[in-house]
N, C-alpha and C positions, 0 to 999 in steps of 0.2 A: 492733867488727868490722862491724856492720850499717851504721853511719854511714860507714865507709870504703867499703863497697860501693856506697852511694848515690852518693857523689861520684865513685867510679871509673867508674860507668856513665854519669854525666851529663857528666863532665869533657871527653871528646872533643867532645860537642855544643857545650858552652860555648866551647871553643877554636875550633871551626869558626865559630860565631856571631860571636865577637869578631874573628876573622880576617877574616870577610866584611865586618863593619862597618868595620874598619880599612882594608881595601882600597878600599871605597867612598869613604871619606874621603880616602885618598891619591890615588885617581883623580880626585876632584873638584878637589884642589889641583893635580895635575899637568896637568889639562886647562885650568887657568887659567880657571875659571868666570867670566870677565869678561863683562860685557855688551858688546854691539857697540861702543857709544860709548867705553867704557873701553879696549877693545882698539885702536880706531882711533887714539886719541891717542898710542899707543905706536909707530905705524907711521911710518917715516921716508921710505920710498919704495916703488916697485912691488914690490921684492923681498920686503918684509914681507907684502904681500897674497898673493903667490905662495907664500911659505913657509907661511902659515896654511892655504891650500887644499891644498898638498902633504901637510901633516901631518894635517889634520882632515876635509877634505871627502870625503864618500863618495857615489858615484853611486847614486841611488835608482831601481832598476829597476821597482819597483811604481808609482812616480809616472809613469815613462815608459809603462808598460802602460796606466795610467788615461788619460794624455794621448792615446795611440794609439787606445784604444777610443772616446773622445769624438770624436776626429777622424773616425774611420771611420763612426760612428753619427750624425754631424752634431749632437752635443750642444755646449752652450756650453763654450768653452775654459777650462781651469784657469788662473787668474791666476798670474803669476810671484810667487814669494815675495819679501818685502822682504829687504834685506840683514840686518836685525836678526833676522828669522826664520831665514834661512839660517845665520847665525852661531850661533844658539841650537840649531838642529836638527843642524847639521854634515852635512847631506845635501840632495840635490836633483838636478835634471836640468840640462841645458846652459843653459836660460834662467835658472835660479836662480844658477848659477855666473857667468854673463855679467853679470847685474845686480849681483851682489855685487862683482865686479871693477870694473865701471864706476863705481858709486856710491862705492866705497871709494877708487879711484884719484883721482876728481875731488874728493873731500873732502880727500885728502892734499895735492894741488895741482891747481888747474884747468889748469895748463900741460900736463897729460897729455892733455887733450881726449879723454877716453875715450868710446867709442861702442859701441853694440851692432852686431854684424855678423850678418846673416841669410844662411845658406848653404842653398839650396833645391835638392834633387836631383830633386824631382817629387812628385806626390801619393802618399797612402798606397797601399801599405804602406811606401814610402820615408819616412824620418824626416828632417825638416829639422834643422838644427843652428845654434846660436847661440854666438858667441864675443865677446870684448871686444877691441876695437882701441884702442890708445893710442899716444901719440907721446913720444919721448925725443929731444931735440935735433933735432926736425923729421923723425925717422925713425919709420916705422910698426913697432909691435910688436903681437903677438897673445897674449892670455892665454886659455888653453883648459883648464880643469880639470873641466868638465862633460862628460866623455866616458869611454867605456870603452876607447877606442883608446889603448893605451900609446904608440904611435908619434907621436901628435899631442898628447898631454897635456903641458901645461907652458906656459912663456912662450917665445915664438919671435920672432926678428927679429934685426937690422932688415931690413925689406923696403922696396922702392922705393914700392910702393903696394899696394892690395888685389889687383889682378891678379897681382902678383908673389907674394903670399902664397898665393893660391888655386892658381895654375898651377904654381908651383915648390916648394910645400910641401904644402898641404892635399890636393890631388888625388893627389899623388905618394905620400903616406904614409897616407892615411885608407883603411882596408880596405873600409868599406861604401859609400863614395861614390867612384865612378870618374869621374863626370861631374856637372855641376850645371846645372840649368835657368837659375838666376840666383844672384847673390850681390850684396849691397849693404849699405850702412850703414843702420841703423835697423830698425824692426819691419815685418813684412809687413802688408798691409791688414787681414787677419783677426785681427791682434793689436793693432789701433789703440787698444784700450782700456788698454793698458799705460801706467802712469804714469811709467815709467822712461825 
């Protein structure tokens, strides 16, 4: 009887422990714990890059706060994460998502001619935004998964050019930015250290 009571008291804890261990293992398998390079060779086109970001990428508000604090206090900028690091962490801010998209798309096929786009509403406390532009059959598309704005998150296009995207889509649907001081392909001068 005493042996039975020892097992009966510990049995629920054992079940919980084994269940948690099993869930961790199952989650690891379902997340396809592939390295970036292994994942990239499975991608056939831009839709695979979009699908991964829709499924796994989480906007990192703490990283945004750190970037904002550094900007306001004139501290050195936080470098953008590499595509490998973004793939591993599955989180980041707009710069990280844009670089992940650009590098991944250009590795799938250089025909995408993917580029970073900088959208600048003005100095802090306004927050600039980065997206990835790419081309399919000569038409401009925009990939934007580094945002909290549900109305602009996703892959959008085709657009005639960058003006068409900004004026007829971005400013129309982005809640925080109603106007922009500028928008252009590439990094702004204060991020000229970026290797991407």
